[in-house]
N, C-alpha and C positions, 0 to 999 in steps of 0.2 A: 410297284417297287421292283427294281431290277437288281439282281444279284450277280456278282462276278463269278464265273465258273472257275473252279480250282484248276491250277496248272497240272498237267499230267507230267509225272517224272520222266525225264529223258528227252523232253522236247526243248528246243532252244528258244530263248526269248530274244527278240530282235529289237528291243526298245533302244533308243539312242543312249540312255544312261548305262544299260548293260554293255552295249558295244564300247562305250567309252571306258568302262571299268576293265573290260577284257583287253583293250588296247594298252591301258596303263600297266596292267599286269604283265603283258608281254614285254613292254619296254623295260619294266623293272627287272624281269628275269634276264633280259639281254644285257642290261647295264651291269648287273651283279656278275654275270658270266665273264664279261670282258674285264671287269675290275679284278676278278680273282686270278687273272692270268699273270699280271705284274710283269710285262715284257721289259727288256732292257731298253735304254734309249735308242740304241742302234736298231733293234728289232722294231720298235714303235715307229721310228722315222722311215724305215724301209717299207713297212706295211702301209703307212699313210701316203707315202709317195706313190706306191703301186695303185692304191685305191683312187687317188686324185685324178689319174688319167690325163695329166697335163704335160706328159713328156713330149719333147719335140722330136722331129725326125732324126736329128743328130743323136739324141740320147738313145733312140731306138736302135740306130745303126751301131752305136758303141756297145749297146747291150748284146746285139747279135754278133759283133766282132769278138767280144769276150767269150760268148758261147762257142763260137767256131774255134777260137784259139784253145779253149779248154778241151774241145773235142780232139784237136790234133795232138794234144799232149797225152791222150789216153793210150793204153797199150792195145795190142791187136785184139780184135773181137774173137772170142772162142767159137761162137755160133755164127755161121755166115748169114743167117736170117735175122740176127739180132744186131741192133744198132748201138753204138756207144752214144753217150750224151751229146746232143747237139749235132748228130750226124746229118740231119736234114739241112743244116746251115753250112755244111762243108763246101758245097758247090758255089755258094755265093761269098765265100770267105775272101778271096782275092779282090773281088769287086768291092765288097764292103770295106775292106781295109784300105783300099785306095781312095774311097770316097768319104771315109769317116771324118776326115779333117775339114770337109766342106761345111760351110755354114748355110743354114736354111732359115727362111722366115717362118713366122708363126702360122701364116696362111697355109704352109705346106705340111703342117703337123697332122699326123694320123693318130687318132685317139686309140688307146689300148683299153681293153676290157679285161680286168682281173678275173680269171676263171679257175675252176678246180674240176678235174674229172673225178666223178664219184661212181663207183661200181657197187650196186646193192645186191646182195645175195642172201637167200633164205628169208625173204619177207613173207612169212606165213601166218603171223599172228597180228591181232589188232593192236596189241601193245607195241610191237616192233614197228608197225606202220605209223602209229601216232608219234612214237619217239623219233623215228627217222624223219618224219615230216617236220617236227619241231626243230631238229638239228639243221636240216636243209634251209628252213625258213630263216633261222638265225644267221647262218652263213651268208645268205643272200642279203640280209639286212645290214651286215657290216661291210658290204661293198664287194663281195666275191660272188660271182655267178656260178653255181654248180651246174655242170653238164652231167646228167644222171643217166646211167645205163642199168636197167634191170637185167642181171645176168641169169644164165640158165646152165645148170650143171648136171642135167639128166644125161644118161647114156644114150647111145645111138638107138633109135627105134623106140625109146621109152617116152611116154607122154609126161610132160611136166605137170605140176599140180593144176588140174583143170584144163590142160591143153591150151589151145589158142584163146578161148574165152577166159580161162584163168589168168593168163598173162595180161590180157587187156583189162580185166577187172582189177588186178593188183596195181597196174599203172594208174588207173583212175582213182583208186583208193589212196594211193600215195599222193597224187595231185590234190585230192580233196583235203588230205591231212596237212599239206603245205599251205593251202589257201586258208584253212582254219586257223593256222598259226600266224597269219598275216603276210605270208609269202605269195609269190606269183609264179605259177607253173603252167606249162603247156605240154600235155601228153602228146607224144608222137607215136602212133600205133605201128606204122611201118613207112617205108620209103627212104629211110636213112641209109640202109645197107643195100648194095646191089653188086652183081657180078659184072665187071668191066670186060667187054668182049676183046679189048686189046691186051688185057692181062687176066686171062681166065683162071689162073692159079691163085690170084690174090683177091681178097675181099675189098671192095671199094666203099667209100663213104661219101655221100652227097652233103656237103656242109651248108647248103642253102637253107634247109629247114632249121638247122641248129642256129645259124646266124640270124634268121628272121626272129626266132624266139628271144635270143639275147638282145637284139636291137630293141625289142618291145619291153625290155626289163623283166622277161620271164625266163625261168630255168627250164630247159627242155628235159622231159622225162622220156627216154628212148627205150623202146622194147627191143628184144633180141629177135625180131621177126623179119623175114626177108621173102619177097616173092620172086621166084625164078622166072625164066623166059616163058614157061608154060603156065604162069600165074598160079603156081602151087606155093603155098605159104610154108616156109621152113622155119624151125626154131634153131637159131644159131647157138653153137657152143660158146662158152665164155672165152676159151682159148683162141677163138677166131674173132669174135665181135670186139672184145676189149682192146687187143692190140691195134685193130683197124681203126677204132675210134681214137685211140691215143695218137696214132700216126696223123690222122686228119686234123686233130686239134693242134698238134705240134707244128704241122705245116702252116697253120693259120697264125702262128706266132711270128712268122717272117713277113716283112712288108711286101715281099714279092708275091705272097699268096694271101693278101689281106682280104677279109670278107667284105662283100659288097652289100650295102644297105640303102634304104630310101633316103637316109640322111648323110650318105657318103660312106667311104671305106673306113673300116676299123680292123685292127688286128688284136690277137689275144695275147695275154700275159699269163701263161700256164704255170701256176705256182705249186699246186699240190695234186697228188693222185691218192684218193681216199677209197679204201675198200671196206665196206660195212658188211659184216657177215655174222655167222653164229659164234665165232671165236673172238675173244678180246685181244688177240695178237698172235704172235708166232711162239710156239713152245716146242720143247722136245717131246718125243713120243710118249715118255712116261709122265710128262707134265712137271718134272722136277726143275726145269730151266725155262725161264721166261726171257725172251730176247726183247729188251726195251729199245735197243738201237742196233741196226745192221748196216755195216759197210759192205755192200754187195761185192765190190771188187776184191775185197780181202777176205770176207767171212763166208761167202756163199758156199764154197766147197765143203767147209767144215759144218755149217749149219744144215745144209741140204741133206747130209747123210743121216741126220737124226731128227729132222723136223716133222712134226705131226701134220702140219699144214703145208706139205711139200708143193702141192699144186698152187696154193696161194703164193708161196715164195717164188716159184717159177714165173707166175703171171706178173707179179710186181717187178721182178727183174727184167722181164721182157719189155714191159710197158715203160719203165723208167729208163731203159736203154734207148727208147725212141724219143722220150721227152727231153726238153732242154736240161742242161746239167745243173741248173739252179733249182729244179723241181725236186720235191721230196715226196715220199710215199708214207701213208698212214694206214695201218691195219687195225681196225677197232670193231667193237661189237655193235649190233643194231640197237641193243639196250643200253649203250653207254650214255652217261650224262652228257648232254650237248656241250656243256662248258668244258668237259674234258677234251673233246675233239677240237673245240675252238682254240684251246691252248696249243695243240700241235699245229694248228693252222696259222696262228699269229706268231707264236714265240719261237718256232723252229727248234724246240728242245724236246728230248725224250722225257717221258713222264717222270722218271726218277730224278731229273734235275729241275722239275718245276718248283715254284716257290714253296718253301717248307710250310708256311702258314696254311696254304690251301690244302696240302695233303693232311696236315694235322687236323684241320677243320673237318675234312671228310671222315677221318677216323673217329673224331670226337662225336660226330653226328651218328655214326654207326653204333658206337658204344652206348650212347644215350638211348637209342631205339631198342637195343637189346635189353637194357635195364627196364625200360617201360614194358616190354613184352613179358619179362620175368615177373614184374609186379602184378600184371594182369592175371597171370596164371596162379599167383599166390592168393588172389582174392577169392573168398568163399561166397560172397554175395553174387547172385546171378547178374550178368550184365544185360539188363533189359533195355530195349530200344523203344522209345515212344513212337506210337503210330501217328507221326506228324502228317503223313501224306495219305491218311485214310480217306476214301475207301480204295485207294489205288495200291496199297501195300500188297506185295506178293507173298501170301501166306504159304508157309512150307519151305521157304528159301531163306537162308541166313542173310542178314543184312550186310554182313561182312564177307560174303562169299567171294565177291569179285576182288576185294582188297586182299583177302587171304591168298587168292590165286596169283595176284600180282606180286605179293611179298615173297612168294616162293621163288621168284626169279631174281637173283641178286643183281645189283647194278654194278657193272664192271668199273674198275677204278684205274685201269692202265690200258696202254695201247703200244703198238710197235711202230717205231719211226725208222724208215728205210731211206738210204741214199745210195745212188750208184757208186759213189765213193772213188777212192784212189788206191793205187797199189802202195804197199808199205815196204820200206827198206829199214833194216836195223844194223847199226854199227856199234862195235865196242871199242873202236880205236879211231882217232881223228884222222889217221893216215888213209883210211879207205873212203873218206868223204871227199866230195868235190869242194875244196876249201873256198875258191872264189864264189861259187854259187851259194854256198852256205852263208858266207859273209853278206852277199847281196840280199839274201832272204832276211837275215836278221836286221840289216839296216833299213830295208823297205818296210818291214813289219813295225819296228819301233820308231821309224822316222828319225833316227839319230845315227851318228857316226861311230862305228865300232872301233875300239882300241884293239885291233886284230892281233897284233904281236903279243901283247900281254895276255889277252884272253885265251888265245890258242895255246900259249905256253902253260897257262894254268890248267887247261884241260889235259895236256900231255903229262903234267905232273900228277894229276889225280888218276890218270889212266894207269899209271904204274903203282898207285897206292890202293885206294878203295875201288877204283874202276869207274867207267862212265858208260852211258848208253845214249845213243843218238838215233832217234826215230825220224825218218824222212818220209813224207807223204807226197805222192805224185811225183812230178818232175821238179822237185825242190819248191813246191808250192806251200809247204808247211813243214814244221820241224819241232820236235821236243828234245831237249838236251837235259839228261839226268846225270847228276854227279853224286858220288857217295863220299860225303865229307867226313873226315876223321873226327871223332868226339874226343875231347881232352880227357886224360886220365882213364882211358878206356880203350879196349880193342875193338869196339863197335864202330860202325859207320852210319851216318845219317843219310837216308835217301832224300836228295834235295832236287827240286825242280828248278834248274838253272835258267832255262829259256823255253818259252812257249810262243812260237812265231807262226803267223799266217800271212801270206801275201795279200795285199789289198784286192788284187784281181780275183782271188779265190774266195773272198768273203761271200756268204750267201749260198755256198755249195755244201755246207755241212762239214767243212774241213775241221772246225774247232771241236765238234763232237767226235769226229773220227779220231783226232789226235788224243782227245781226253780218254776215250775208250782204250786206246793203245797204251796210254800212260798208266791207267789203272791195272791193266794186265801186266805191265812190266814191273810196276811198284805197287804192291798191295797197300802200303802206307808211305806217305811222303809229306814233306814240308817245303814251303817256299815263302818268299817275301814279295811285297808289292808296295810301290809308293802310295802314300795316303791319298793323293789326288789322281790316281790311275783310274780311268774310266771303265776299265775291265773289272774293277773290284766287285761290282754287283754279281758278275758272272762267277767270280771266285767264291763269294759268300754262299751262293746257291749250291756249290759243289763241294764245299769244305765241311769237315766235321767240327772244326773250331777255329778260332782266330784270336790274336792278341795284338793290341795296338801299343807300340812302344811309346814311352814317355817323350815329351818334347825335348829336342836337343838343347834349346835355351828357353828360359821363361818368356812367355808371350808368343812363342812359335808353335805351329801345329805339329801334329805327329808326323814323323818322317816315314816310318815303315809300318805296314800291317803284315803280320806273320800269319800264314794259313797252314793248316794241315788237314789231312783226311786219314781215316783209319779203315782197314778192311774188316768186314763183318763175317767173313768166311772162317770156319774153324781151321786151325792149323796154320794160318797166315800170321806173319809177324806184325805186331802192333807196337806203336810207340808208347813207352811208359811216360808218366808225368815228368820224371826226372830227365828223360831223353828229350821231351818237348822243351823243357826249360833250358837245358843245355843247348839244344838245337837252335833256340831263339838267339842265344848269344853267339853261336857259331855263324848263323845266317847274317846277323847284324854286322859282323866283322868282314864279310866277303867284300872284296874291292869291287866297285861298280865297273861294268864292262864297257860302258860307252863314254866317249869323250865329253 
């Protein structure tokens, strides 16, 4: 008679049934993560179009022309070594603009690979390695290829953890973690970075190894190692390796520098720059302020003076200045829930504006876990664990030791979203604005003809009463118009969002979030209205504190207006009372439409 030997705990079973169950579990986790994001229709269409890779050469050129045009509209660079968004596309701008109207056949199309540059810092624990591997595998499985760089922040002459062997070991540990979660990775120990003899002061990158991995459906895991001319291996600092890699990837987004592969040329569509480290975002030195969204062009000077992660902020600013203007940066923790980072990858929204149900669900799960822990502590009966795996039980060690150690590390629930952004101009009078350009912006954004005479006369009247505020972003690429409407039978005024406009050519650059941040700073509390069939209403629902649907104008007809408002949670800020909201709804309803 033969007996089956008991399985030793910790060994993996490779039976087909277990592999199938593991695959189903991964698919279920990925589906739940994507479903919890709840992107807007525009965000979903944009992401699916990027992943499909079916853009023609003409669409690629139009994309690059828009990048170059946005770059030319940026202000002068403060740092001579720093590039503004799309700088690498400037040289080809004239040529691309002249050829953008040409038509090209499908046979001339060059496929694009949607990629994200990922910098990993502080990968010192098994939990961080496993969680990072799971996140990168999920990013790869939704159609985005991460290009991963393990960064090194040791000082000059100091050995990083384990030195050369430690770096190689961490790279292969991360690669194994990715493979375990169903992803495909290729460790690249060295050979990516080198010193160009024709440019000895700059660090160069050989994209061939990176392109070969991407072409085979693998994500390259790059080490910060470089061999010099004497074959001495050096560990590169993050401030050198990361911008060099960002520059090489940005060059590959242009059709003039397409990567060559065995199946033909392909170029990159660089969508995100993700930095995974020990911090869950950018905070002030004392930790009292968490920066959920940063417009680098406008907010950098103010934030840098009191930022605890100043080196991270400078690194992201430098790299985003090299990358295309449509790229965004994410600073998150290595221990973050993968679904949290996926939200920033797909939805292009700061965590504070993610769908409320997802945030409430996370908070509910935390509260329930705290209650269960308190109930366990109140129990007087010892919590015995059966020796189900006898004789392999480890006597003398708590069965919950590993879980207790893991529970001590909280799971971050936030991250910082960064955009290179645009400069901001503020006006309190209509006379200081460029009226023709403001009118063109409003008509292009709303796709309707503005009744300019009557609308600007209304603004002049309010300017002499409660006042107006006009916020212009970039070179009239976006605008917010705030009016202070007089409330009847009262000396108070209602802060009213009269117009929120973004040029179609500036969509995808984070313009809406930049304008919304400026709006919240200008008006701690505000009200506005939107037509019931407006496609932007979902975006408003996510950012409002409340809303009211007005009754039908006539029986059988749908609601004409939806009224929104938000309230400030900061102490000392003005909030709208219930009576002011009710009165404000009637005031907003009676405002004459601005368009013909």
